[in-house]
C-alpha positions in Angstrom: -20.7 20.2 7.6 -20.9 19.4 11.4 -19.9 15.9 11.8 -17.9 13.6 9.7 -16.4 10.1 10.3 -13.0 8.5 9.6 -12.1 4.7 9.3 -9.2 2.8 7.7 -10.0 -0.3 5.4 -8.2 -3.1 3.7 -4.7 -3.9 4.4 -3.0 -1.9 6.7 0.0 0.5 5.9 2.2 2.3 7.9 0.9 5.8 8.0 -2.7 5.2 8.5 -2.5 6.4 12.1 -1.0 9.6 11.2 -3.8 10.1 9.0 -6.4 9.2 11.3 -4.6 11.6 13.6 -4.7 14.5 11.0 -8.3 13.9 9.9 -9.2 14.0 13.8 -7.5 17.0 14.6 -8.2 18.9 11.5 -11.7 18.2 11.9 -12.1 19.4 15.5 -9.9 22.5 14.5 -12.8 23.7 12.0 -15.5 22.9 15.2 -16.6 19.6 13.3 -17.6 16.7 15.6 -15.4 13.5 14.4 -16.2 9.7 14.7 -13.9 6.8 14.3 -15.5 3.8 12.8 -13.8 0.5 14.1 -13.1 -2.4 11.8 -13.6 -0.3 8.5 -16.6 -1.3 6.4 -17.4 -4.4 8.8 -17.4 -1.6 12.0 -19.8 0.8 9.7 -22.4 -2.2 9.4 -22.0 -3.1 13.1 -22.4 0.3 14.2 -18.8 0.6 16.0 -18.8 4.0 16.2 -17.0 6.0 18.7 -16.5 10.0 19.3 -13.0 10.9 19.0 -11.3 13.6 20.6 -7.9 15.7 20.4 -6.4 13.5 22.8 -7.9 10.2 21.5 -5.1 10.2 18.9 -2.2 11.4 20.8 0.9 9.6 20.5 -0.3 7.5 17.4 1.8 9.3 14.9 5.1 7.1 15.1 3.3 3.8 15.4 2.5 1.6 12.3 -1.1 -0.2 11.8 -4.4 1.7 12.5 -5.6 2.3 16.2 -9.2 1.9 14.5 -8.4 -1.6 13.2 -9.5 -2.5 10.0 -10.8 -5.7 8.1 -12.2 -6.7 4.5 -15.9 -6.8 4.4 -17.5 -9.3 1.9 -20.9 -8.0 3.2 -20.2 -4.5 1.9 -20.0 -5.6 -1.5 -23.9 -6.2 -1.8 -26.2 -2.9 -2.1 -28.6 -3.6 0.4 -25.6 -3.8 2.8 -24.3 -0.7 1.4 -27.3 0.8 2.0 -27.7 -0.1 5.4 -23.8 1.5 6.0 -25.7 4.8 4.6 -28.5 4.5 7.4 -26.2 3.6 10.3 -24.3 7.0 9.3 -27.6 9.2 9.4 -28.5 7.4 12.7 -25.2 8.9 13.8 -25.8 12.5 12.1 -22.8 11.7 9.9 -22.6 13.4 7.4 -19.5 13.0 5.3 -16.8 10.1 5.4 -12.9 9.8 5.3 -12.0 6.5 4.1 -8.3 5.7 4.1 -7.3 2.5 2.3 -6.8 1.2 -1.5 -8.8 0.4 -4.6 -11.3 -2.0 -2.5 -12.0 0.8 0.2 -12.6 3.5 -2.3 -15.0 1.2 -4.3 -16.8 0.6 -1.2 -16.4 4.5 -0.4 -17.7 5.2 -4.0 -21.0 2.9 -3.6 -21.8 5.0 -0.1 -21.1 8.5 -2.4 -23.9 6.9 -4.7 -26.4 7.0 -1.4 -25.9 10.5 -0.8 -22.7 10.3 1.8 -20.0 12.5 0.8 -16.6 10.5 1.0 -13.3 11.7 0.6 -10.6 8.9 -0.1 -6.9 9.0 1.2 -4.8 6.5 -0.5 -3.4 3.9 2.1 -1.7 1.0 1.0 1.5 -0.3 0.5 1.1 -1.4 -3.0 1.0 1.8 -4.5 -1.3 0.6 -7.0 -3.6 3.7 -7.4 -2.9 5.4 -10.5 -4.1 8.8 -10.0 -1.6 9.4 -7.3 2.3 9.2 -7.3 2.5 7.5 -4.2 0.4 5.9 -1.4 0.8 5.9 2.3 3.0 3.1 3.6 5.0 2.2 0.5 7.8 4.2 1.4 8.2 2.4 4.9 7.3 -1.3 2.8 10.3 -0.3 0.5 12.7 0.6 3.8 11.6 -2.8 5.0 12.3 -4.7 2.1 15.8 -2.9 2.0 16.8 -4.0 5.3 15.7 -7.7 4.2 17.8 -7.1 1.0 20.9 -6.1 2.9 20.7 -9.1 5.2 19.9 -11.6 3.0 22.8 -10.9 0.6 25.1 -11.8 3.6 24.0 -15.0 4.3 23.4 -15.8 0.6 27.1 -15.1 -0.2 28.4 -16.9 3.0 26.6 -19.8 1.8 27.0 -19.4 -2.3 23.6 -19.6 -3.0 20.6 -18.4 -5.2 17.9 -16.7 -3.2 14.8 -15.7 -4.1 12.9 -12.8 -2.0 8.9 -12.5 -3.0 7.4 -9.2 -2.1 4.3 -7.8 -2.0 2.5 -5.6 -4.0 -0.8 -7.7 -5.7 -0.9 -7.1 -9.7 1.6 -3.6 -9.1 5.8 -4.6 -9.0 6.5 -1.3 -7.6 7.4 -2.6 -4.3 9.7 -4.9 -6.0 11.0 -2.3 -8.6 11.9 0.1 -6.0 13.4 -2.0 -3.7 15.7 -3.3 -6.5 17.1 -0.3 -7.4 18.0 0.8 -4.1 19.2 -2.5 -2.8 20.5 -4.3 -5.9 19.8 -7.7 -7.3 20.4 -9.9 -10.3 16.9 -10.1 -11.7 13.7 -8.7 -10.8 10.7 -10.3 -11.6 7.4 -8.3 -11.8 3.8 -9.2 -12.9 4.3 -6.0 -15.7 6.6 -7.7 -17.5 6.9 -11.3 -19.0 10.0 -13.2 -18.5 11.2 -16.9 -19.8 13.0 -19.1 -17.2 16.0 -19.9 -19.5 16.4 -16.1 -19.2 16.2 -15.8 -15.7 18.8 -19.0 -15.5 20.9 -17.1 -18.1 21.3 -13.9 -15.8 22.2 -15.8 -13.0 24.7 -18.2 -14.5 26.6 -15.1 -16.1 26.9 -13.9 -12.8 28.5 -16.9 -11.3 30.7 -17.0 -14.4 32.1 -13.5 -13.2 32.8 -15.1 -9.8 29.8 -13.9 -7.9 29.2 -15.8 -4.8 25.3 -15.2 -4.7 22.7 -14.2 -6.9 19.5 -12.4 -5.7 16.2 -12.6 -7.1 13.4 -10.4 -6.2 10.2 -11.5 -7.5 6.4 -9.5 -6.9 3.8 -11.9 -5.6 1.9 -11.1 -8.9 4.5 -12.5 -11.3 3.3 -15.7 -13.1 5.4 -18.1 -11.8 5.7 -19.9 -8.4 8.8 -19.0 -5.9 9.1 -22.4 -5.1 9.4 -23.9 -8.5 11.6 -21.2 -9.6 14.2 -22.2 -6.9 14.1 -25.8 -7.8 14.7 -25.1 -11.4 17.2 -22.6 -10.6 19.2 -25.4 -8.6 18.8 -27.9 -11.5 19.7 -25.5 -14.1 22.9 -23.8 -12.3 24.1 -26.2 -9.9 24.2 -23.9 -7.0 21.8 -23.9 -4.1 18.3 -21.9 -4.2 16.2 -20.8 -1.2 13.0 -19.0 -1.2 12.4 -16.0 1.4 8.8 -14.6 1.8 8.8 -11.8 4.4 4.7 -11.9 4.0 3.5 -9.2 6.4 6.3 -7.9 7.9 6.1 -5.4 5.1 3.0 -4.2 6.3 4.4 -3.0 9.7 7.1 -0.9 11.3 7.3 2.9 12.3 6.0 4.9 9.2 8.9 6.9 7.6 9.0 10.8 7.1 7.9 10.6 4.1 4.5 8.6 4.5 3.5 10.4 7.7 3.9 13.8 5.6 1.3 12.2 2.9 -0.8 10.9 5.2 -0.9 14.1 7.2 -1.2 16.5 4.1 -4.0 14.2 2.4 -6.2 13.9 5.3 -5.9 17.3 6.1 -7.0 18.2 2.6 -9.8 15.4 3.2 -11.1 17.4 6.0 -11.2 20.2 4.5 -13.2 19.2 1.4 -15.9 17.8 4.0 -15.8 21.3 5.7 -16.5 22.8 2.2 -19.2 20.5 1.4 -17.4 19.1 -1.6 -18.7 16.0 -3.9 -16.8 12.7 -3.3 -13.4 13.2 -4.1 -9.8 10.8 -3.8 -6.9 13.0 -2.7 -3.2 12.1 -3.7 0.1 13.6 -4.6 1.5 14.5 -7.9 4.9 16.1 -8.3 5.0 17.2 -4.8 1.6 18.7 -4.5 -1.4 17.6 -3.1 -4.4 17.0 -5.9 -7.9 15.8 -5.7 -9.8 14.1 -8.3 -13.6 12.6 -8.7 -13.5 9.7 -6.9 -15.1 7.7 -9.3 -12.6 8.9 -12.2 -9.7 8.2 -9.8 -10.3 4.7 -9.9 -10.5 4.3 -13.7 -7.0 5.7 -13.6 -4.7 2.8 -14.5 -1.2 2.8 -12.6 1.7 3.4 -14.9 4.7 1.1 -14.7 8.0 2.7 -14.8 9.6 0.9 -17.7 12.4 3.1 -17.8 13.3 2.2 -13.8 12.8 -1.2 -14.8 15.8 -0.9 -17.7 17.7 0.7 -15.8 17.7 -1.9 -12.8 18.7 -4.8 -15.4 21.5 -2.7 -16.1 22.8 -1.9 -12.8 22.5 -5.8 -11.6 24.3 -7.2 -14.3 27.8 -8.8 -13.5 30.0 -9.3 -10.2 
């Protein structure tokens, strides 16, 4: 394989630039031409493809976001547009593709693979919801961002003696909430994987108040089946204490990637290029127990992410009392 492309797709994640850097430089080091595809699958369909050189990815390792930009493409969900994308790649002589993104991006890649384009999926999403890999690029940075928020919010919540609900991202995966609570502490954690009764939530807050606790922190994953504003109103009624909601939103996506995310991005993207150079079939690349692993792309999409119930129970134990 002599010509490869790299794109970032879906929601941005800290560490995507590190993955782009590794894909470009490892490709050039192997004597291949590397092309950057801007704005994900949308850019592919519009032919937004540029040649990448060694210097093209200089000074980006520490930057959040993605220099290639990203987008979500509704067009690429239709087979005629997938076919069009494959023809665009053929027109540029691009023989294989490195896709950095989450499950939606991988599904787009799998559709391209069916058109005869070898695709290597590099896991780039803060949600950590790809089951075949222990961690995804951007997750660690997002958790650390949330930790900073928890620390700051705890200070002001204690000063005002109020309950605060922090609604974090994650879609239908509770990992961001779980790891943030284990590392930062909270009275209650609410995740999509575990059903909760409103009375149970109020009881946990009241138990904390009874011990003299000056504030209550609740971390809720966005996929939880309850509205955070409605929960705040109910808490005020049941506990007699003011309740506020904090939705950090896209703050969680930004920022300079941590060492862990930079390393994960670099080694997985390097492996993707190696596989393309060796003319491998389409694969998803990830990390398992510290080792880089690969799996058939279609099979990887079928692996369900497992929620660590043991860590969830531990977070509940550690969050009890004053």
